[in-house]
N, C-alpha and C positions, 0 to 999 in steps of 0.2 A: 484494564486490570489483568484480564485474563492472558493477554499477549505477554505480560511480564510474569506469568506464573503466580499472580496473587489472586486471592478469593474474590468473588463478585462483591459488589457494594451491598450492604445491609440497609434495607428500606423500611422504615417504621413510622407508623402514623400514630402520634402521641397527642389525643385531643385535638386542639386546634393547631398543633405544630406538626411538622413532617422533618424527620431526622434521617440523613444519609451518613452511614458510617463506612469509611474507606480503610481497610486494614492496609497498613504499610509492610515493607519487607523485612521489618525487625532487623535481625543480625546480619541480613543480606543486603542491607542498604547500599553498600559500596561495591557489591559484587556486579560483575558484568553479566547481563542476561543473554542467553543463546536461543531463547525461545522465540520462534518465529510466529507472526500472526497466522491465523488460519487462512487468510487469503493468500498468503505467499507460499502455501504448501504446492510442490511441484513446479515453482518457478525457479529459473536460474537466477544468479545475482544481478545481471544486467536487468532483467524484468522486474525484479523487486525494486531496484534503484529507479527504473522508469516510471512505475507506478508512483514512487514517493516524489520524483521530480515533477509528474503531472500534477499531483496534490499540491506542490508548492507553486508551480508556475501556471498550472491552469491547463496546459496542453503541451504536446510534443509533436513534432514533425520526423519523418523518417530520416532527414538529413540531420537534425538535431540528435536523434538517436544514434546515428552512425558516427557523428563527430564526438559525442560524449564517451563512447566506448571503443572508438577506433576499429569498427568492424565494417564488413562488406554490406552492399545493399541487400543481398540475399539473406544474410544472417539477420540484419535488422528487420525485413519483411517477415521472416519466420518468427522471430520473438515477438513483434507486434501483433501478428496474426494469432500467436498463442494467447495473448493478453485479451484479444477480442474474444476468442473461443472460451475463455475462462469468465467472460462477461465482467472483466475489470476495466476494460477500456473500450470505447466505441469510436469508430472512424467517422470523421465528417469531411466531406468534400472529395474531389477526385483528383487524380494526377499529383503533380507537384504541390499543389494546394492543399493536400489531404493532411489534417491533423487528427491527433488522438486525444480524447478527453476521457475523464473518469465517468464511468457510468452512474447515472443518477437515479 
């Protein structure tokens, strides 16, 4: 909700019931949002796309990252290191077998 500029859900306990109210965008329903999630602050577009890719596919390797974005090994390594430093991804394995997963 916050990532789309909407208010937090309203949580209410009503006797034996529990109600969650989600406020919609109202007139802004068809607007394109440009609000980035807080985890994406300070990341370049490749890094944001990589985190989303890992969320969908489970992991990414340096070679996959290079192929997805058409970049050099150095750029891929720098980008992935930045994601580790921001504690968004964690590296598993060594050398060519190293993969990157979402931090849990």
